[in-house]
MDAnalysis code that builds the backbone (N, CA, C; Angstrom):
import MDAnalysis as mda
import numpy as np

u = mda.Universe.empty(588, n_residues=196, atom_resindex=np.repeat(np.arange(196), 3), trajectory=True)
u.add_TopologyAttr("name", ["N", "CA", "C"] * 196)
u.add_TopologyAttr("resid", np.arange(1, 197))
u.add_TopologyAttr("resname", ["MET", "ASN", "ALA", "ALA", "CYS", "LEU", "VAL", "MET", "ALA", "GLY", "GLY", "LYS", "GLY", "SER", "ARG", "MET", "HIS", "GLN", "HIS", "VAL", "GLU", "LYS", "PRO", "LEU", "ILE", "GLU", "ILE", "ALA", "GLY", "LYS", "PRO", "MET", "VAL", "GLN", "TYR", "VAL", "ILE", "GLU", "ALA", "VAL", "GLN", "HIS", "SER", "ARG", "SER", "ILE", "ASP", "ARG", "VAL", "PHE", "VAL", "THR", "THR", "SER", "LYS", "HIS", "THR", "PRO", "GLU", "THR", "ALA", "THR", "THR", "LEU", "ARG", "SER", "LEU", "GLY", "PHE", "ASN", "VAL", "VAL", "GLU", "THR", "SER", "GLY", "ASP", "ASP", "TYR", "VAL", "GLU", "ASP", "THR", "LYS", "LEU", "ALA", "VAL", "LYS", "SER", "LEU", "GLY", "LEU", "LYS", "LYS", "SER", "LEU", "VAL", "ILE", "SER", "ALA", "ASP", "LEU", "PRO", "LEU", "ILE", "THR", "ALA", "ASN", "ILE", "ILE", "ASP", "GLU", "VAL", "VAL", "GLN", "ARG", "TYR", "GLU", "THR", "SER", "GLY", "LYS", "PRO", "ALA", "LEU", "ALA", "VAL", "ALA", "ILE", "PRO", "ARG", "PRO", "SER", "GLU", "LYS", "THR", "GLU", "GLU", "GLY", "LEU", "ALA", "PHE", "ALA", "GLY", "VAL", "ASN", "MET", "LEU", "ASP", "GLY", "GLU", "ARG", "ILE", "ASN", "GLU", "LYS", "ILE", "LEU", "ASP", "GLU", "GLU", "VAL", "MET", "ILE", "ILE", "GLY", "ARG", "VAL", "GLU", "VAL", "MET", "LEU", "ASN", "VAL", "ASN", "THR", "PRO", "GLU", "ASP", "LEU", "GLU", "LEU", "VAL", "ARG", "ALA", "ILE", "ILE", "GLN", "SER", "SER", "GLN", "PRO", "GLU", "SER", "ARG", "ASN"])
u.atoms.positions = np.array([
    [6.435, 15.549, -9.335],
    [5.839, 16.435, -8.288],
    [6.131, 15.774, -6.847],
    [6.414, 16.630, -5.784],
    [6.177, 16.180, -4.479],
    [4.967, 16.754, -3.866],
    [4.397, 15.853, -3.238],
    [3.156, 16.332, -2.448],
    [3.214, 16.048, -0.909],
    [2.304, 16.648, -0.265],
    [2.099, 16.279, 1.257],
    [1.101, 15.340, 1.193],
    [1.027, 14.575, 2.411],
    [0.199, 13.729, 2.729],
    [-0.810, 13.824, 3.857],
    [-2.135, 13.670, 3.882],
    [-2.775, 13.812, 5.112],
    [-3.294, 12.269, 5.213],
    [-3.124, 11.759, 6.248],
    [-3.589, 10.390, 6.677],
    [-4.778, 10.579, 7.648],
    [-6.026, 10.239, 7.184],
    [-7.107, 10.570, 8.058],
    [-7.374, 9.484, 8.933],
    [-7.230, 9.699, 10.417],
    [-7.390, 8.769, 11.379],
    [-8.212, 9.264, 12.474],
    [-9.283, 10.040, 12.359],
    [-9.984, 10.650, 13.220],
    [-11.472, 10.059, 13.484],
    [-11.848, 9.135, 12.679],
    [-13.239, 8.842, 12.663],
    [-13.565, 7.788, 13.958],
    [-14.838, 7.617, 13.994],
    [-15.132, 6.877, 15.116],
    [-15.219, 5.460, 15.174],
    [-15.018, 4.738, 13.963],
    [-14.694, 3.229, 13.713],
    [-15.936, 2.530, 14.504],
    [-17.064, 3.181, 14.756],
    [-18.268, 2.384, 15.533],
    [-18.559, 1.099, 14.997],
    [-18.349, 0.748, 13.542],
    [-19.013, -0.665, 13.208],
    [-17.946, -1.727, 13.529],
    [-16.801, -1.190, 14.079],
    [-15.794, -2.308, 14.279],
    [-15.783, -2.901, 15.461],
    [-16.574, -2.620, 16.617],
    [-17.115, -3.119, 17.848],
    [-15.647, -3.524, 18.471],
    [-14.718, -2.855, 18.684],
    [-13.356, -3.056, 19.003],
    [-13.077, -2.341, 20.325],
    [-12.329, -2.743, 21.215],
    [-11.748, -2.049, 22.436],
    [-10.667, -1.194, 22.317],
    [-10.271, -0.991, 21.130],
    [-9.230, -0.172, 20.824],
    [-9.648, 0.732, 19.711],
    [-9.114, 1.959, 19.594],
    [-9.346, 2.944, 18.617],
    [-9.187, 2.214, 17.196],
    [-9.846, 2.638, 16.018],
    [-9.745, 1.604, 14.740],
    [-8.427, 1.904, 14.280],
    [-7.695, 3.041, 14.244],
    [-6.338, 3.251, 13.544],
    [-5.434, 2.358, 14.188],
    [-5.466, 1.939, 15.440],
    [-4.594, 1.270, 16.436],
    [-4.802, -0.215, 16.469],
    [-6.051, -0.742, 15.739],
    [-6.294, -2.288, 15.668],
    [-4.975, -2.728, 15.122],
    [-4.757, -3.879, 15.700],
    [-3.385, -4.581, 15.334],
    [-3.781, -5.625, 14.256],
    [-2.823, -5.589, 12.975],
    [-2.897, -6.468, 11.919],
    [-1.387, -7.104, 11.882],
    [-1.109, -8.183, 12.213],
    [0.194, -9.030, 12.155],
    [1.211, -8.218, 13.065],
    [0.903, -7.769, 14.126],
    [1.667, -6.936, 15.008],
    [1.868, -5.517, 14.886],
    [1.164, -5.009, 14.014],
    [1.475, -3.509, 13.897],
    [-0.154, -2.857, 13.708],
    [-0.091, -1.562, 14.168],
    [-1.397, -0.894, 14.152],
    [-1.711, -0.642, 12.688],
    [-3.129, -0.793, 12.344],
    [-3.442, -0.488, 10.934],
    [-2.943, 0.738, 10.114],
    [-3.066, 1.798, 11.186],
    [-2.519, 3.037, 10.456],
    [-0.986, 3.062, 10.171],
    [-0.354, 2.401, 10.682],
    [1.015, 2.227, 10.469],
    [1.193, 1.606, 9.203],
    [0.433, 0.601, 8.492],
    [0.665, 0.241, 7.145],
    [0.500, 1.300, 6.327],
    [-0.571, 2.210, 6.330],
    [-0.953, 3.276, 5.395],
    [0.454, 4.193, 5.540],
    [0.769, 4.671, 6.795],
    [1.895, 5.655, 6.803],
    [2.960, 5.119, 6.242],
    [3.484, 3.841, 6.271],
    [4.687, 3.197, 5.788],
    [4.610, 3.287, 4.214],
    [3.474, 2.783, 3.690],
    [3.333, 2.866, 2.251],
    [3.503, 4.337, 1.744],
    [2.925, 5.341, 2.417],
    [3.106, 6.836, 2.072],
    [4.642, 7.257, 2.148],
    [5.225, 6.802, 3.326],
    [6.581, 7.088, 3.457],
    [7.514, 6.385, 2.305],
    [7.197, 5.422, 1.630],
    [7.932, 4.713, 0.585],
    [7.614, 5.122, -0.568],
    [6.598, 6.139, -0.845],
    [6.219, 6.520, -2.148],
    [7.208, 7.666, -2.466],
    [7.521, 7.608, -3.825],
    [8.582, 8.546, -4.508],
    [7.790, 10.030, -4.541],
    [6.619, 10.217, -4.343],
    [5.873, 11.387, -4.631],
    [5.433, 12.162, -3.440],
    [5.633, 11.588, -2.336],
    [5.122, 12.278, -1.135],
    [6.599, 12.639, -0.370],
    [6.415, 13.937, 0.082],
    [7.557, 14.515, 0.918],
    [7.414, 14.774, 2.281],
    [5.998, 14.803, 2.681],
    [5.709, 15.237, 4.112],
    [4.422, 14.499, 4.384],
    [4.475, 13.733, 5.727],
    [3.256, 13.156, 6.041],
    [2.724, 13.598, 7.384],
    [1.419, 13.839, 7.420],
    [0.759, 14.384, 8.533],
    [-0.396, 13.496, 8.769],
    [-0.770, 13.315, 9.999],
    [-2.018, 12.400, 10.470],
    [-2.892, 13.183, 11.255],
    [-4.137, 13.070, 10.830],
    [-5.165, 13.821, 11.389],
    [-5.995, 12.906, 12.373],
    [-5.993, 13.323, 13.843],
    [-6.733, 12.471, 14.662],
    [-7.767, 13.410, 15.243],
    [-8.578, 12.987, 16.205],
    [-9.743, 13.795, 16.831],
    [-10.144, 13.491, 18.132],
    [-11.034, 13.912, 18.735],
    [-11.595, 13.631, 20.044],
    [-11.875, 12.161, 20.150],
    [-12.155, 11.355, 19.069],
    [-12.514, 9.962, 19.035],
    [-11.352, 9.088, 18.855],
    [-10.281, 9.715, 18.712],
    [-8.860, 8.869, 18.444],
    [-7.780, 9.429, 19.345],
    [-7.938, 9.728, 20.671],
    [-6.861, 10.539, 21.359],
    [-5.561, 9.495, 21.619],
    [-5.842, 8.199, 21.692],
    [-4.678, 7.208, 21.919],
    [-3.954, 7.126, 20.623],
    [-4.730, 7.283, 19.331],
    [-3.723, 7.257, 18.170],
    [-2.974, 8.425, 17.972],
    [-3.431, 9.605, 18.420],
    [-2.637, 10.810, 18.577],
    [-1.480, 10.602, 19.547],
    [-1.628, 10.224, 20.635],
    [-0.528, 9.856, 21.604],
    [0.546, 8.983, 21.185],
    [0.129, 7.858, 20.432],
    [0.854, 6.746, 19.995],
    [1.711, 7.178, 18.873],
    [1.168, 8.034, 17.970],
    [1.775, 8.326, 16.702],
    [2.761, 9.678, 17.004],
    [2.359, 10.500, 17.900],
    [3.281, 11.409, 18.415],
    [4.503, 10.729, 18.958],
    [4.400, 9.906, 19.836],
    [5.540, 9.211, 20.479],
    [6.435, 8.608, 19.539],
    [5.961, 8.318, 18.418],
    [6.745, 7.663, 17.283],
    [7.274, 8.754, 16.384],
    [7.137, 9.899, 16.594],
    [7.724, 10.930, 16.004],
    [6.871, 11.481, 14.782],
    [5.476, 11.075, 14.686],
    [4.664, 11.656, 13.492],
    [4.137, 13.032, 13.707],
    [3.932, 13.611, 12.709],
    [3.308, 15.026, 12.803],
    [1.718, 14.794, 12.884],
    [1.153, 15.137, 14.019],
    [-0.343, 14.943, 14.272],
    [-0.876, 16.175, 14.222],
    [-2.037, 16.381, 13.356],
    [-2.965, 17.215, 13.522],
    [-4.468, 17.088, 14.130],
    [-5.040, 17.871, 15.107],
    [-6.250, 17.557, 15.544],
    [-7.323, 18.204, 14.791],
    [-8.306, 17.415, 14.594],
    [-9.624, 17.821, 13.880],
    [-10.670, 17.387, 14.674],
    [-11.999, 17.738, 14.378],
    [-13.194, 17.566, 15.091],
    [-13.576, 16.076, 14.997],
    [-13.301, 15.492, 13.973],
    [-13.828, 13.972, 13.673],
    [-15.088, 13.887, 13.406],
    [-15.677, 15.022, 13.123],
    [-17.189, 14.904, 12.851],
    [-17.605, 14.729, 11.293],
    [-16.716, 15.273, 10.539],
    [-16.920, 15.454, 9.264],
    [-15.799, 15.227, 8.397],
    [-15.464, 14.141, 7.647],
    [-14.335, 13.929, 6.943],
    [-13.818, 15.110, 5.943],
    [-14.987, 15.519, 5.211],
    [-14.555, 16.625, 4.313],
    [-14.174, 17.879, 5.081],
    [-14.937, 18.315, 6.221],
    [-14.421, 19.572, 6.806],
    [-13.217, 19.231, 7.353],
    [-13.051, 17.989, 8.228],
    [-11.702, 17.733, 8.593],
    [-10.327, 17.909, 7.750],
    [-10.677, 17.271, 6.520],
    [-9.643, 17.674, 5.480],
    [-9.404, 19.168, 5.233],
    [-10.521, 19.803, 5.094],
    [-10.384, 21.345, 4.783],
    [-9.446, 21.865, 5.875],
    [-9.882, 21.676, 7.087],
    [-9.182, 22.171, 8.436],
    [-7.774, 21.925, 8.374],
    [-7.437, 20.791, 8.177],
    [-6.180, 20.321, 8.168],
    [-5.356, 20.958, 7.115],
    [-5.819, 20.995, 5.748],
    [-5.120, 21.508, 4.701],
    [-4.792, 23.119, 4.877],
    [-5.885, 23.695, 5.455],
    [-5.755, 25.181, 5.620],
    [-4.717, 25.470, 6.754],
    [-5.021, 24.645, 7.790],
    [-3.947, 25.138, 9.258],
    [-2.474, 24.710, 8.888],
    [-2.229, 23.738, 8.047],
    [-1.111, 23.519, 7.588],
    [-0.403, 24.125, 6.394],
    [-1.218, 24.919, 5.742],
    [-0.819, 25.658, 4.513],
    [-0.470, 24.707, 3.435],
    [-1.192, 23.579, 3.435],
    [-0.742, 22.566, 2.186],
    [-1.148, 22.887, 0.695],
    [-0.227, 22.640, -0.076],
    [-0.623, 22.882, -1.510],
    [-1.221, 21.595, -2.088],
    [-0.216, 21.075, -3.011],
    [-0.710, 19.522, -3.543],
    [-0.703, 18.612, -2.509],
    [-1.803, 17.852, -2.291],
    [-1.965, 17.091, -1.200],
    [-2.708, 15.815, -1.416],
    [-2.109, 14.549, -0.989],
    [-2.770, 13.337, -0.980],
    [-3.570, 13.160, 0.191],
    [-4.867, 12.843, 0.065],
    [-5.537, 12.534, 1.257],
    [-6.086, 11.171, 1.337],
    [-5.644, 10.498, 2.423],
    [-5.729, 8.954, 2.421],
    [-6.502, 8.391, 3.713],
    [-7.319, 7.621, 3.614],
    [-7.998, 7.110, 4.880],
    [-6.955, 6.186, 5.438],
    [-7.134, 6.220, 7.022],
    [-6.118, 5.231, 7.645],
    [-6.608, 3.702, 7.505],
    [-7.892, 3.365, 7.017],
    [-8.187, 2.012, 6.962],
    [-8.040, 1.224, 5.791],
    [-7.016, 1.470, 4.818],
    [-6.527, 1.091, 3.823],
    [-5.217, 0.417, 4.005],
    [-5.131, -0.596, 4.930],
    [-3.739, -1.047, 5.229],
    [-3.267, -1.931, 4.044],
    [-3.785, -2.242, 3.089],
    [-3.207, -2.945, 1.941],
    [-2.777, -2.130, 0.853],
    [-2.802, -0.655, 0.986],
    [-2.361, 0.308, 0.031],
    [-0.784, 0.312, -0.084],
    [-0.316, 0.588, -1.236],
    [1.232, 0.385, -1.551],
    [1.565, 1.637, -1.961],
    [2.928, 1.802, -1.875],
    [3.591, 3.160, -2.313],
    [3.576, 3.091, -3.931],
    [3.358, 1.956, -4.528],
    [3.357, 1.945, -6.080],
    [1.797, 2.707, -6.426],
    [0.893, 2.227, -5.934],
    [-0.558, 2.758, -6.096],
    [-0.512, 4.292, -5.652],
    [0.175, 4.625, -4.613],
    [0.140, 5.991, -4.314],
    [0.887, 6.769, -5.376],
    [1.994, 6.381, -5.955],
    [2.638, 7.138, -6.977],
    [1.782, 7.261, -8.186],
    [1.064, 6.036, -8.494],
    [0.234, 6.103, -9.879],
    [-0.949, 6.991, -9.520],
    [-1.375, 7.225, -8.390],
    [-2.511, 8.139, -8.277],
    [-1.889, 9.539, -8.252],
    [-0.749, 9.821, -7.742],
    [-0.115, 11.226, -7.923],
    [0.226, 11.593, -9.248],
    [0.603, 10.528, -9.942],
    [1.033, 10.755, -11.456],
    [-0.214, 11.159, -12.249],
    [-1.312, 10.470, -12.010],
    [-2.552, 10.569, -12.731],
    [-2.989, 11.863, -12.374],
    [-3.102, 12.281, -11.331],
    [-3.573, 13.782, -10.718],
    [-2.589, 14.924, -11.490],
    [-1.341, 14.627, -11.712],
    [-0.463, 15.611, -12.170],
    [-0.795, 15.668, -13.503],
    [-1.072, 14.573, -14.293],
    [-1.283, 14.664, -15.916],
    [-2.733, 15.169, -16.055],
    [-3.704, 15.011, -15.116],
    [-5.027, 15.397, -15.215],
    [-5.217, 16.998, -15.589],
    [-4.330, 17.815, -14.931],
    [-4.481, 18.995, -14.957],
    [-5.711, 19.811, -14.356],
    [-6.499, 18.713, -13.558],
    [-7.499, 19.194, -12.652],
    [-7.141, 19.512, -11.167],
    [-7.916, 20.358, -10.559],
    [-7.522, 20.634, -9.165],
    [-7.676, 19.563, -8.069],
    [-8.613, 18.450, -8.349],
    [-8.831, 17.448, -7.632],
    [-8.936, 16.065, -8.317],
    [-8.772, 15.107, -7.683],
    [-8.667, 13.752, -8.369],
    [-9.418, 12.853, -7.142],
    [-10.332, 12.007, -7.495],
    [-11.027, 10.937, -6.524],
    [-10.773, 9.608, -7.119],
    [-10.242, 8.599, -6.181],
    [-10.085, 7.159, -6.693],
    [-11.352, 6.608, -6.305],
    [-11.918, 5.883, -7.317],
    [-13.172, 5.212, -7.236],
    [-12.744, 3.633, -7.381],
    [-13.685, 2.842, -6.864],
    [-13.618, 1.247, -7.186],
    [-14.829, 0.983, -7.780],
    [-14.772, -0.160, -8.672],
    [-15.819, -0.565, -9.160],
    [-16.736, -1.286, -8.089],
    [-18.035, -1.004, -8.136],
    [-18.960, -1.844, -7.229],
    [-20.388, -1.908, -7.861],
    [-20.514, -3.001, -8.820],
    [-21.574, -2.923, -9.764],
    [-22.754, -3.173, -8.719],
    [-22.752, -3.907, -7.489],
    [-24.070, -4.031, -6.717],
    [-24.381, -2.641, -6.138],
    [-23.430, -1.759, -6.065],
    [-23.833, -0.505, -5.413],
    [-24.766, 0.494, -6.114],
    [-25.599, 1.073, -5.300],
    [-26.444, 2.024, -6.065],
    [-25.886, 3.463, -6.109],
    [-24.622, 3.571, -6.849],
    [-23.807, 4.682, -7.168],
    [-23.750, 5.025, -8.427],
    [-23.328, 6.338, -8.783],
    [-23.093, 6.707, -9.943],
    [-22.246, 5.920, -10.860],
    [-22.632, 5.283, -11.861],
    [-21.907, 4.265, -12.860],
    [-21.323, 3.241, -12.011],
    [-22.114, 2.714, -10.980],
    [-21.707, 1.430, -10.234],
    [-20.117, 1.842, -9.452],
    [-19.966, 2.904, -9.184],
    [-18.520, 3.156, -8.541],
    [-18.784, 3.576, -7.089],
    [-17.847, 3.351, -6.268],
    [-17.902, 3.868, -4.803],
    [-16.433, 4.394, -4.655],
    [-16.437, 5.422, -3.969],
    [-15.151, 6.244, -3.750],
    [-14.364, 5.402, -2.661],
    [-13.102, 5.592, -2.711],
    [-12.213, 4.632, -1.994],
    [-11.685, 5.205, -0.835],
    [-11.574, 6.731, -0.537],
    [-10.899, 7.219, 0.484],
    [-9.490, 7.700, 0.086],
    [-9.212, 7.650, -1.009],
    [-7.920, 8.061, -1.620],
    [-8.107, 9.402, -2.586],
    [-7.553, 10.552, -2.292],
    [-7.943, 11.681, -2.987],
    [-6.696, 12.605, -3.138],
    [-6.600, 13.376, -4.193],
    [-5.658, 14.344, -4.405],
    [-6.380, 15.721, -4.735],
    [-5.741, 16.752, -4.120],
    [-6.245, 18.178, -4.228],
    [-5.274, 19.131, -4.160],
    [-5.662, 20.403, -4.714],
    [-5.010, 21.615, -4.622],
    [-5.498, 22.366, -3.446],
    [-4.491, 22.280, -2.601],
    [-4.905, 23.056, -1.111],
    [-5.124, 24.575, -1.472],
    [-4.525, 25.070, -2.384],
    [-4.629, 26.484, -2.622],
    [-6.158, 26.709, -3.155],
    [-6.839, 25.890, -3.672],
    [-8.263, 26.017, -3.962],
    [-9.162, 25.338, -2.988],
    [-8.838, 25.104, -1.812],
    [-9.605, 24.424, -0.958],
    [-10.987, 25.028, -0.515],
    [-11.000, 26.276, -0.640],
    [-12.239, 27.001, -0.166],
    [-13.389, 27.060, -1.312],
    [-12.964, 26.516, -2.586],
    [-13.813, 26.835, -3.542],
    [-15.017, 25.621, -3.281],
    [-16.153, 26.064, -3.636],
    [-17.436, 25.095, -3.346],
    [-17.367, 23.748, -4.010],
    [-16.902, 23.879, -5.421],
    [-16.788, 22.797, -6.215],
    [-15.433, 22.809, -7.090],
    [-14.794, 21.584, -7.014],
    [-13.557, 21.566, -7.739],
    [-13.863, 20.620, -8.663],
    [-13.461, 20.897, -9.926],
    [-13.298, 19.980, -11.135],
    [-12.567, 18.955, -10.825],
    [-12.983, 17.661, -10.971],
    [-12.279, 16.454, -10.436],
    [-12.085, 15.482, -11.589],
    [-10.922, 14.925, -11.535],
    [-10.770, 13.658, -12.386],
    [-11.210, 12.297, -11.310],
    [-11.693, 11.468, -12.080],
    [-12.146, 10.169, -11.348],
    [-11.064, 9.005, -11.746],
    [-10.322, 8.346, -11.074],
    [-9.566, 7.433, -11.261],
    [-10.102, 6.080, -10.765],
    [-10.202, 5.182, -11.606],
    [-10.967, 3.902, -11.388],
    [-9.831, 2.942, -10.964],
    [-9.733, 2.226, -9.987],
    [-8.891, 1.343, -9.655],
    [-9.459, 0.043, -8.921],
    [-9.228, -1.045, -9.782],
    [-9.988, -2.299, -9.450],
    [-9.257, -3.431, -8.761],
    [-8.244, -2.875, -7.820],
    [-7.151, -3.630, -7.116],
    [-7.601, -3.779, -5.583],
    [-7.451, -4.952, -5.155],
    [-7.795, -5.298, -3.732],
    [-7.132, -4.374, -2.816],
    [-6.092, -3.780, -3.165],
    [-5.222, -3.077, -2.195],
    [-6.095, -1.618, -2.058],
    [-6.896, -1.230, -2.993],
    [-7.721, 0.040, -2.744],
    [-9.107, -0.527, -2.321],
    [-9.631, -1.488, -2.941],
    [-11.051, -1.842, -2.661],
    [-11.194, -2.631, -1.163],
    [-10.244, -2.840, -0.634],
    [-10.628, -3.486, 0.760],
    [-10.165, -2.521, 1.844],
    [-11.086, -1.669, 2.264],
    [-10.732, -0.795, 3.442],
    [-11.491, -1.554, 4.685],
    [-11.114, -1.351, 5.735],
    [-11.587, -1.964, 7.024],
    [-12.665, -1.222, 7.494],
    [-13.768, -1.593, 7.344],
    [-15.037, -0.894, 8.164],
    [-15.791, -1.926, 9.005],
    [-15.632, -3.242, 8.994],
    [-16.319, -4.180, 9.716],
    [-15.308, -5.343, 10.078],
    [-15.760, -6.016, 11.131],
    [-15.011, -7.096, 11.755],
    [-14.696, -7.924, 10.586],
    [-15.504, -8.364, 9.592],
    [-15.288, -9.179, 8.445],
    [-14.187, -8.837, 7.689],
    [-14.083, -7.389, 7.328],
    [-13.056, -6.772, 6.589],
    [-11.874, -6.926, 7.185],
    [-11.695, -6.804, 8.570],
    [-10.506, -6.853, 9.251],
    [-9.965, -8.333, 9.112],
    [-10.645, -9.326, 9.399],
    [-10.406, -10.637, 9.223],
    [-9.792, -10.988, 8.036],
    [-10.411, -10.482, 6.792],
    [-9.949, -10.743, 5.517],
    [-8.409, -10.066, 5.324],
    [-8.412, -8.697, 5.725],
    [-7.066, -8.070, 5.595],
    [-6.078, -8.861, 6.428],
    [-6.511, -9.185, 7.675],
    [-5.366, -9.994, 8.341],
    [-4.990, -11.208, 7.689],
    [-5.861, -12.058, 7.091],
    [-5.489, -13.231, 6.319],
    [-4.709, -12.775, 5.071],
    [-4.962, -11.784, 4.357],
    [-4.041, -11.491, 3.413],
    [-2.642, -10.926, 3.736],
    [-2.624, -10.346, 4.688],
    [-1.324, -9.844, 5.285],
    [-0.464, -11.008, 5.801],
    [-1.203, -11.958, 6.534],
    [-0.497, -13.013, 7.019],
    [0.102, -13.908, 5.959],
    [-0.764, -14.257, 5.004],
    [-0.468, -15.072, 3.846],
    [0.910, -14.492, 2.859],
    [0.873, -13.191, 2.990],
    [1.997, -12.555, 2.118],
    [3.228, -12.215, 3.004],
    [3.399, -12.648, 4.432],
    [4.532, -12.678, 5.095],
    [5.439, -13.908, 4.884],
    [6.721, -13.582, 4.675],
    [7.535, -14.678, 4.356],
    [7.490, -15.996, 5.231],
    [7.363, -15.764, 6.583],
    [7.579, -16.973, 7.584],
    [6.285, -17.952, 7.318],
    [4.986, -17.284, 6.936],
    [3.787, -17.893, 6.650],
    [3.947, -18.976, 5.367],
    [4.944, -18.778, 4.490],
    [4.991, -19.451, 3.339],
    [5.920, -20.828, 3.563],
    [6.561, -21.112, 4.706],
    [7.315, -22.112, 5.011],
    [6.561, -23.387, 5.322],
])
């Protein structure tokens, strides 16, 4: 199955305390959102990529448009409503929805998610991560990676498969300055020149 992808890059990012919009925060010389886009582009399962931006991320929209990416404007006020608006306005069917603050995500993980969605037979799939200390259902937290059937986007409740992934690439999203420093250290240590 080939699916479309929405990279969600319209949030405020207020916890980051940066002078740059969150998706444009640089990690090893590249904006954070670019890592997510590149992972999606290398996926065998995704054939179209769109990035949602909002009034909170106008520089992100300008930068990504100048690089040739398809940018869709949303309100930036509500993740779920922004997703619905983008899916409807683009007429998307099977869609991966992924947050722009997951710079460690890989094409292989994306392909695993799409494959699991395809075999689930359900109209939606949410990726969850183990968080035993969280007061969430069954000690899980949602990771900001979802699949959905855009043709059913107006339904109030979609039957959903939950895929649990306990890998750092999904567990580490950048929400705080501490998260950012950890991601920078991981990416820096994985680059060939840092191993010499």
